[in-house]
N, CA, C and O of each residue as an XYZ file, in Angstrom:
616
protein
N     -23.980      4.381     16.800
C     -22.371      3.849     16.416
C     -22.993      2.772     15.493
O     -24.173      2.450     15.358
N     -21.662      2.218     14.783
C     -21.541      1.400     13.935
C     -21.594     -0.008     14.496
O     -22.196     -0.843     13.821
N     -21.147     -0.310     15.423
C     -20.986     -1.452     16.342
C     -22.345     -2.039     16.759
O     -22.540     -3.251     16.852
N     -23.354     -1.015     17.024
C     -24.292     -1.039     17.786
C     -25.309     -1.382     16.676
O     -26.142     -2.212     17.041
N     -25.452     -0.900     15.286
C     -26.078     -0.977     14.115
C     -25.753     -2.623     13.938
O     -26.738     -3.352     13.830
N     -24.918     -3.006     13.915
C     -24.253     -4.058     13.284
C     -24.406     -5.465     14.318
O     -24.177     -6.633     14.003
N     -24.919     -4.874     15.785
C     -24.375     -5.731     16.591
C     -23.481     -6.864     16.934
O     -23.645     -8.037     17.271
N     -22.397     -6.014     16.707
C     -20.756     -6.679     16.856
C     -20.055     -6.115     17.717
O     -20.510     -5.066     18.173
N     -18.739     -6.599     18.227
C     -17.975     -5.873     19.101
C     -17.112     -5.070     18.534
O     -16.730     -5.480     17.438
N     -16.643     -4.025     18.896
C     -15.484     -2.881     18.569
C     -14.647     -3.572     17.802
O     -14.448     -3.161     16.659
N     -13.852     -4.997     18.364
C     -12.709     -5.489     17.853
C     -13.199     -5.880     16.296
O     -12.855     -5.433     15.201
N     -14.129     -6.884     16.680
C     -14.597     -7.082     15.002
C     -14.648     -6.278     14.102
O     -14.249     -6.565     12.974
N     -15.068     -5.292     14.361
C     -15.230     -4.154     13.280
C     -14.064     -3.581     12.951
O     -13.911     -3.181     11.797
N     -13.127     -3.456     13.831
C     -11.831     -2.820     13.740
C     -11.168     -4.422     12.896
O     -10.750     -4.256     11.750
N     -11.119     -5.485     13.326
C     -10.495     -6.253     12.470
C     -10.828     -6.604     11.061
O     -10.065     -7.148     10.263
N     -12.271     -6.164     10.810
C     -12.703     -6.294      9.495
C     -12.187     -5.416      8.359
O     -11.834     -5.765      7.232
N     -12.225     -4.036      8.976
C     -11.331     -2.829      8.253
C     -10.040     -2.966      8.109
O      -9.552     -2.704      7.010
N      -9.212     -3.402      9.181
C      -8.057     -3.571      8.743
C      -7.842     -4.894      7.675
O      -7.112     -4.874      6.685
N      -8.497     -5.804      8.042
C      -8.323     -6.753      6.663
C      -8.643     -6.394      5.314
O      -7.953     -6.711      4.345
N      -9.738     -5.705      5.269
C     -10.371     -4.995      3.950
C      -9.224     -3.980      3.602
O      -8.663     -4.048      2.508
N      -8.860     -2.984      4.593
C      -7.339     -2.641      3.815
C      -6.480     -3.143      3.268
O      -6.007     -2.744      2.204
N      -6.049     -4.303      4.020
C      -4.948     -5.315      3.533
C      -5.403     -5.977      2.226
O      -4.705     -5.939      1.212
N      -6.312     -6.440      2.270
C      -6.464     -6.840      0.923
C      -6.436     -6.203     -0.199
O      -5.876     -6.601     -1.221
N      -7.293     -4.749     -0.010
C      -7.297     -3.598     -1.399
C      -5.631     -3.016     -1.447
O      -5.251     -2.684     -2.570
N      -4.721     -2.887     -0.413
C      -3.601     -2.279     -0.470
C      -2.567     -3.545     -1.113
O      -1.680     -3.149     -1.869
N      -2.634     -4.791     -0.888
C      -1.983     -5.591     -1.325
C      -2.306     -5.922     -2.591
O      -1.395     -5.753     -3.402
N      -3.571     -6.444     -3.108
C      -3.887     -6.372     -4.417
C      -3.475     -5.428     -5.447
O      -3.026     -5.690     -6.563
N      -3.759     -3.920     -4.741
C      -3.129     -2.714     -5.531
C      -1.905     -2.825     -5.908
O      -1.655     -2.787     -7.112
N      -0.823     -2.994     -4.906
C       0.435     -2.996     -4.699
C       0.503     -3.910     -6.179
O       0.724     -3.209     -7.166
N       0.343     -5.344     -6.430
C       0.789     -5.911     -7.110
C      -0.358     -6.041     -8.660
O      -0.318     -6.839     -9.596
N      -1.322     -4.859     -8.367
C      -2.146     -4.642     -9.455
C      -2.581     -6.183    -10.184
O      -2.493     -6.310    -11.405
N      -3.087     -7.401     -9.242
C      -3.384     -8.237     -9.683
C      -5.028     -8.110    -10.644
O      -5.920     -7.275    -10.493
N      -4.956     -9.271    -11.613
C      -5.800     -9.141    -12.484
C      -7.154     -9.491    -11.489
O      -7.147     -9.913    -10.333
N      -8.398     -9.135    -12.433
C      -9.852     -9.471    -11.989
C      -9.858    -10.946    -11.558
O     -10.164    -11.311    -10.423
N      -9.537    -11.667    -12.445
C      -9.399    -13.323    -12.072
C      -8.956    -13.430    -10.858
O      -9.605    -13.830     -9.891
N      -7.473    -12.961    -10.877
C      -6.603    -13.501     -9.590
C      -7.403    -12.778     -8.355
O      -7.480    -13.427     -7.312
N      -7.952    -11.590     -8.395
C      -8.362    -11.060     -7.042
C      -9.799    -11.825     -7.004
O      -9.940    -12.124     -5.818
N     -11.001    -12.312     -7.772
C     -11.728    -13.043     -7.655
C     -11.125    -14.633     -6.916
O     -11.774    -15.136     -5.999
N     -10.293    -15.069     -7.257
C      -9.792    -16.054     -6.899
C      -9.591    -16.008     -5.396
O     -10.270    -16.571     -4.538
N      -8.302    -15.065     -5.208
C      -8.111    -14.780     -3.724
C      -9.124    -14.490     -2.816
O      -8.990    -14.990     -1.699
N     -10.301    -13.665     -3.067
C     -11.594    -13.858     -1.928
C     -12.389    -14.781     -1.836
O     -13.113    -14.877     -0.845
N     -12.449    -16.038     -3.279
C     -13.178    -16.951     -3.144
C     -13.040    -17.784     -1.748
O     -14.045    -18.132     -1.129
N     -11.977    -18.019     -1.387
C     -11.254    -18.755     -0.110
C     -12.143    -18.278      1.270
O     -12.491    -18.921      2.260
N     -12.296    -17.216      0.978
C     -12.475    -16.161      2.209
C     -14.050    -16.711      2.574
O     -14.290    -16.637      3.779
N     -15.034    -17.186      1.836
C     -16.358    -17.873      1.988
C     -17.473    -16.661      2.449
O     -18.368    -16.717      3.292
N     -17.091    -15.644      1.633
C     -18.362    -14.746      1.400
C     -19.181    -15.430      0.358
O     -18.924    -16.379     -0.382
N     -20.386    -14.579      0.526
C     -21.785    -14.697     -0.544
C     -21.133    -14.420     -1.988
O     -20.045    -13.862     -2.136
N     -21.907    -14.862     -2.976
C     -21.247    -14.490     -4.179
C     -21.562    -12.583     -4.366
O     -20.843    -11.855     -5.051
N     -22.719    -12.137     -3.619
C     -23.051    -10.962     -3.695
C     -21.833    -10.044     -3.078
O     -21.314     -9.169     -3.770
N     -21.458    -10.275     -1.876
C     -20.467     -9.593     -1.324
C     -19.014     -9.703     -2.032
O     -18.102     -8.929     -1.743
N     -18.878    -10.811     -3.052
C     -17.637    -11.113     -3.302
C     -17.739    -10.192     -4.626
O     -16.706     -9.658     -5.030
N     -18.796    -10.018     -5.222
C     -18.728     -8.935     -6.210
C     -18.990     -7.676     -5.979
O     -18.942     -6.922     -6.950
N     -19.326     -7.129     -4.682
C     -18.849     -5.904     -4.293
C     -17.394     -5.694     -4.254
O     -16.755     -4.834     -4.861
N     -16.967     -6.592     -3.462
C     -15.591     -6.353     -3.267
C     -14.780     -6.271     -4.314
O     -13.902     -5.408     -4.314
N     -14.931     -7.167     -5.406
C     -14.061     -6.704     -6.821
C     -14.646     -5.321     -7.387
O     -13.860     -4.557     -7.948
N     -15.607     -5.074     -7.295
C     -16.230     -3.735     -7.787
C     -15.364     -2.654     -6.940
O     -15.101     -1.564     -7.448
N     -14.949     -2.975     -5.694
C     -14.458     -1.845     -4.990
C     -13.106     -1.745     -5.059
O     -12.440     -0.736     -4.827
N     -12.620     -3.091     -5.466
C     -11.355     -3.090     -5.916
C     -10.932     -2.277     -7.205
O     -10.196     -1.290     -7.217
N     -11.465     -2.810     -8.152
C     -11.400     -2.305     -9.544
C     -11.822     -0.779     -9.668
O     -11.456     -0.031    -10.575
N     -12.527     -0.490     -8.767
C     -12.805      1.272     -8.807
C     -11.673      2.183     -8.334
O     -11.464      3.328     -8.734
N     -10.984      1.510     -7.434
C      -9.873      2.200     -6.400
C      -8.247      1.752     -6.606
O      -7.247      2.433     -6.374
N      -8.335      0.434     -7.098
C      -6.909      0.167     -7.418
C      -5.996      0.876     -7.845
O      -4.941      0.785     -7.217
N      -6.028      1.812     -9.014
C      -5.188      3.069     -9.534
C      -5.211      3.995     -8.380
O      -4.048      4.346     -8.178
N      -6.051      4.567     -7.501
C      -5.789      5.621     -6.664
C      -5.249      5.041     -5.537
O      -4.475      5.724     -4.866
N      -5.574      3.615     -5.106
C      -4.806      3.089     -3.728
C      -3.190      3.158     -4.104
O      -2.327      3.527     -3.308
N      -2.909      2.667     -5.675
C      -1.237      2.740     -5.686
C      -0.730      3.927     -6.018
O       0.478      4.105     -5.862
N      -1.506      4.904     -6.509
C      -1.124      6.168     -6.651
C      -0.815      6.684     -4.937
O       0.258      7.232     -4.684
N      -1.618      6.503     -4.078
C      -1.289      7.130     -2.699
C      -0.113      6.095     -2.457
O       0.965      6.674     -2.597
N       0.028      4.821     -2.156
C       1.138      4.157     -1.923
C       2.495      4.801     -2.584
O       3.504      5.069     -1.932
N       2.394      4.931     -3.493
C       3.728      5.375     -4.415
C       3.890      6.781     -3.338
O       4.929      7.058     -2.739
N       2.875      7.400     -3.283
C       3.261      8.814     -2.666
C       3.950      8.762     -0.892
O       4.701      9.467     -0.217
N       3.200      7.539     -0.712
C       3.951      7.324      0.979
C       5.217      6.535      0.686
O       5.755      6.359      1.780
N       5.857      6.046     -0.156
C       7.001      5.332     -0.304
C       8.054      6.318     -0.268
O       8.072      7.370     -0.906
N       8.995      5.857      0.591
C      10.215      6.880      1.062
C      10.866      7.111     -0.284
O      10.894      6.193     -1.104
N      11.336      8.169     -0.521
C      11.794      8.757     -1.939
C      13.585      8.279     -1.610
O      14.132      9.163     -0.951
N      14.421      7.228     -1.905
C      15.574      6.792     -1.777
C      16.497      7.379     -2.854
O      16.169      7.387     -4.040
N      17.761      7.910     -2.368
C      18.604      8.181     -3.336
C      18.907      7.119     -4.150
O      18.920      5.953     -3.754
N      19.178      7.509     -5.393
C      19.901      6.612     -6.675
C      21.077      6.746     -6.902
O      21.700      7.770     -6.621
N      21.611      5.641     -7.496
C      23.437      5.823     -7.783
C      23.775      6.467     -8.945
O      23.090      6.252     -9.945
N      24.855      7.336     -9.005
C      25.528      8.066    -10.015
C      26.565      7.473    -10.427
O      26.593      6.880    -11.505
N      27.441      7.544     -9.719
C      28.867      7.217    -10.100
C      29.497      6.266     -8.222
O      28.941      5.880     -7.194
N      31.032      6.312     -8.829
C      31.451      5.643     -7.697
C      33.260      5.904     -7.931
O      33.829      5.492     -8.942
N      33.757      6.412     -7.163
C      35.212      6.825     -6.932
C      35.930      5.783     -6.012
O      35.316      5.492     -4.985
N      36.854      5.318     -6.175
C      37.741      4.409     -5.136
C      39.032      4.440     -5.142
O      39.558      4.911     -6.150
N      39.617      4.114     -4.400
C      41.169      4.537     -4.197
C      41.756      3.446     -2.986
O      41.072      3.207     -1.991
N      43.056      2.844     -3.195
C      43.726      1.653     -2.565
C      44.894      2.347     -1.899
O      45.973      2.692     -2.382
N      44.298      2.496     -0.368
C      45.702      3.024      0.129
C      46.508      1.796      1.009
O      45.764      1.002      1.585
N      47.954      1.596      1.146
C      48.504      0.909      1.916
C      49.571      1.451      2.818
O      50.366      2.338      2.507
N      49.515      0.916      3.801
C      50.539      1.436      5.037
C      51.664      0.670      4.761
O      51.271     -0.495      4.821
N      52.837      0.682      4.495
C      54.004     -0.317      4.468
C      54.507     -0.008      5.912
O      54.456     -1.103      6.471
N      54.913      0.805      6.702
C      55.772      0.813      7.842
C      55.107      1.987      8.777
O      54.300      2.880      8.521
N      55.611      1.702      9.647
C      55.258      2.931     10.988
C      56.436      3.000     11.800
O      57.387      2.232     11.653
N      56.371      4.097     12.828
C      57.347      3.919     13.661
C      57.529      3.075     14.755
O      58.620      2.942     15.310
N      56.408      2.442     15.122
C      56.226      1.395     16.100
C      56.653      0.005     15.074
O      57.399     -0.824     15.596
N      56.271     -0.202     13.892
C      56.354     -1.390     13.250
C      56.994     -0.871     11.503
O      56.689     -0.101     10.592
N      58.097     -1.947     11.871
C      58.921     -1.558     10.523
C      58.360     -1.893      9.260
O      58.247     -1.134      8.297
N      57.957     -3.291      9.347
C      57.651     -4.024      7.862
C      55.978     -4.228      8.624
O      55.740     -4.908      9.623
N      55.243     -3.637      8.027
C      53.717     -4.064      8.024
C      52.969     -3.734      6.576
O      53.476     -2.874      5.855
N      51.902     -4.340      6.204
C      50.827     -4.122      5.456
C      49.888     -3.861      5.788
O      49.359     -4.704      6.513
N      49.094     -2.598      5.502
C      47.964     -2.628      6.026
C      46.840     -1.907      4.799
O      46.582     -0.707      4.705
N      46.416     -2.768      4.131
C      45.407     -1.917      2.760
C      44.379     -1.359      3.542
O      44.081     -1.730      4.677
N      43.777     -0.336      2.813
C      42.561      0.119      3.055
C      42.011      0.556      1.930
O      42.572      1.373      1.201
N      40.551     -0.090      1.628
C      39.834      0.929      0.318
C      39.076      2.230      0.749
O      38.429      2.274      1.795
N      39.161      3.024      0.102
C      38.306      4.168      0.277
C      37.343      4.609     -1.117
O      37.712      5.082     -2.191
N      36.109      4.287     -0.678
C      35.055      4.518     -1.867
C      34.230      5.967     -1.656
O      33.857      6.396     -0.565
N      34.059      6.540     -2.796
C      33.235      7.749     -2.800
C      32.136      7.213     -3.504
O      32.250      6.522     -4.517
N      31.099      7.525     -2.982
C      29.686      7.154     -3.685
C      28.951      8.386     -3.730
O      28.670      9.172     -2.826
N      28.659      8.404     -5.122
C      27.680      9.993     -5.727
C      26.506      9.370     -5.995
O      26.414      8.412     -6.762
N      25.208     10.079     -5.144
C      24.035      9.534     -5.230
C      23.075     10.984     -5.525
O      23.138     12.100     -5.010
N      22.213     10.441     -6.545
C      21.175     11.507     -6.973
C      19.732     11.572     -6.125
O      19.155     10.486     -6.072
N      19.207     12.456     -5.594
C      17.922     12.340     -4.968
C      17.125     13.491     -5.371
O      17.591     14.605     -5.130
N      15.994     13.394     -5.948
C      15.418     14.376     -6.840
C      16.648     15.351     -7.677
O      17.241     14.879     -8.648
N      16.945     16.814     -7.141
C      17.592     17.477     -8.154
C      18.983     17.504     -7.478
O      19.985     17.846     -8.105
N      19.012     17.127     -6.154
C      20.495     17.242     -5.230
C      21.217     15.694     -5.612
O      20.787     14.564     -5.843
N      22.556     16.350     -5.533
C      23.237     15.426     -5.632
C      24.209     15.142     -4.058
O      24.488     16.110     -3.351
N      24.496     14.205     -3.804
C      25.501     13.768     -2.583
C      26.317     13.080     -2.992
O      26.322     12.657     -4.148
N      27.483     12.732     -1.825
C      28.517     12.097     -1.749
C      28.957     11.425     -0.319
O      29.364     12.027      0.674
N      28.809     10.323     -0.448
C      29.076      9.027      1.019
C      30.486      8.912      0.613
O      30.811      8.686     -0.553
N      31.394      9.080      1.660
C      32.776      8.420      1.841
C      32.631      6.980      2.698
O      31.914      6.947      3.698
N      33.162      6.119      2.362
C      33.352      4.546      3.343
C      34.637      4.306      3.024
O      35.287      4.582      2.016
N      34.970      3.638      4.232
C      36.640      2.828      3.875
C      36.373      1.757      4.746
O      35.610      1.770      5.712
N      37.177      0.675      4.260
C      37.059     -0.741      4.459
C      38.196     -1.377      4.040
O      38.939     -0.821      3.231
N      38.467     -2.605      4.534
C      39.685     -3.234      4.299
C      39.361     -4.409      3.229
O      38.271     -4.953      3.405
N      40.116     -4.865      2.184
C      39.920     -5.544      1.269
C      38.947     -7.046      1.282
O      38.288     -7.529      0.361
N      39.196     -7.666      3.020
C      38.525     -8.963      2.933
C      36.991     -8.543      2.858
O      36.135     -9.325      2.445
N      36.676     -7.119      3.331
C      35.316     -7.008      3.818
C      34.854     -6.678      2.621
O      33.757     -7.120      2.279
N      35.700     -5.725      1.638
C      34.915     -5.324      0.331
C      34.676     -6.875     -0.536
O      33.639     -6.904     -1.198
N      35.377     -7.897     -0.570
C      35.415     -8.997     -1.374
C      34.097     -9.673     -0.804
O      33.151    -10.008     -1.517
N      34.154     -9.825      0.519
C      32.460    -10.337      0.968
C      31.581     -9.354      0.630
O      30.526     -9.937      0.382
N      31.427     -8.115      0.476
C      30.328     -7.337     -0.015
C      30.305     -7.484     -1.299
O      29.184     -7.208     -1.725
N      31.128     -7.833     -2.222
C      30.861     -8.033     -3.519
C      30.054     -9.390     -3.852
O      29.079     -9.444     -4.602
N      30.746    -10.693     -3.025
C      30.118    -11.743     -3.208
C      28.558    -11.540     -2.711
O      27.803    -11.856     -3.630
N      28.052    -11.231     -1.871
C      26.730    -10.945     -1.382
C      26.178    -10.048     -2.523
O      25.023    -10.378     -2.789
N      26.534     -9.243     -3.117
C      25.974     -8.415     -4.319
C      25.772     -9.248     -5.071
O      24.603     -9.469     -5.388
N      26.867    -10.040     -5.652
C      26.790    -11.282     -6.956
C      25.808    -12.354     -6.449
O      25.196    -13.053     -7.256
N      25.674    -12.469     -5.310
C      24.652    -13.615     -4.823
C      23.185    -12.985     -5.099
O      22.275    -13.581     -5.674
N      23.116    -11.423     -4.485
C      21.826    -10.985     -4.932
C      21.395    -10.970     -6.256
O      20.190    -11.015     -6.503
N      22.279    -10.908     -7.186
C      22.278    -10.522     -8.718
C      21.827    -11.912     -9.197
O      20.910    -11.998    -10.014
N      22.476    -13.054     -8.689
C      22.167    -14.151     -9.042
C      20.521    -14.635     -8.904
O      19.862    -15.193     -9.782
N      20.044    -14.227     -7.457
C      18.777    -14.620     -7.118
C      18.021    -14.006     -7.945
O      17.123    -14.662     -8.473
N      18.182    -12.538     -8.293
C      17.211    -11.862     -9.275
C      17.202    -12.313    -10.268
O      16.552    -11.620    -11.050
N      17.763    -13.509    -10.866
C      17.293    -14.075    -12.235
C      16.718    -15.263    -12.099
O      16.678    -15.997    -13.087
N      16.184    -15.675    -10.910
C      15.236    -16.971    -10.687
C      13.985    -16.509    -11.171
O      13.754    -15.310    -11.330
N      12.873    -17.736    -11.498
C      11.635    -17.132    -12.047
C      10.780    -16.384    -10.871
O      10.069    -15.393    -11.038
N      11.032    -17.149     -9.526
C      10.284    -16.341     -8.433
C      10.698    -15.127     -8.446
O       9.769    -14.378     -8.746
N      12.031    -14.378     -8.188
C      12.233    -12.988     -8.242
C      11.697    -12.106     -9.561
O      11.427    -10.909     -9.461
N      11.570    -12.919    -10.909
C      11.086    -12.100    -11.965
C       9.504    -11.778    -11.844
O       8.943    -10.798    -12.333
N       8.844    -12.922    -11.008
C       7.728    -12.597    -10.965
C       7.311    -11.560     -9.962
O       6.162    -11.120     -9.924
N       8.140    -11.231     -9.262
C       7.763    -10.011     -8.158
C       8.093     -9.088     -8.602
O       7.459     -8.075     -8.305
N       9.170     -8.987     -9.471
C       9.649     -7.735     -9.954
C       8.951     -7.194    -11.042
O       8.922     -5.973    -11.198
N       8.262     -8.128    -11.981
C       7.047     -7.872    -13.151
C       5.875     -7.515    -12.249
O       5.224     -6.620    -12.788
N       5.243     -7.963    -10.801
C       4.157     -7.351    -10.440
C       4.054     -6.299     -9.449
O       3.054     -6.036     -8.780
N       5.376     -5.621     -9.411
C       5.598     -4.464     -8.636
C       5.455     -3.416     -9.224
O       5.120     -2.358     -8.691
N       5.792     -3.659    -10.886
C       5.944     -2.373    -11.841
C       4.627     -1.915    -12.208
O       4.496     -0.935    -12.941
């Protein structure tokens, strides 16, 4: 067995394999440069020979790892269009005067060649809160930190 040849415990081998897999997948996700990869593994305290072997392993396999990660990623539907309607109930048999607004949204989505629609209904205050949250997220996308992350994801 591998543990017998290396004269180490099963846990040590398992953690080593998991660590190597994590290093290669995260580096491949970000497609970090050769220099950045070397800087990342330098702090691990391995020998120069092992560092060179890890770098070679990364350079030879990063495109294939990235391709496999892309295939494993869930295929999420994408936005196509949105229809909306505002309904207001002004009175009922029990209440002569009331204002009960409701916003109905029909969200059209694309996934591969299929088109689906989701119907959602909410009150205006919840919709305003959702709009504020989305505007805040768009504002955060303009920060340098988020730009770097998005650039590295491509």
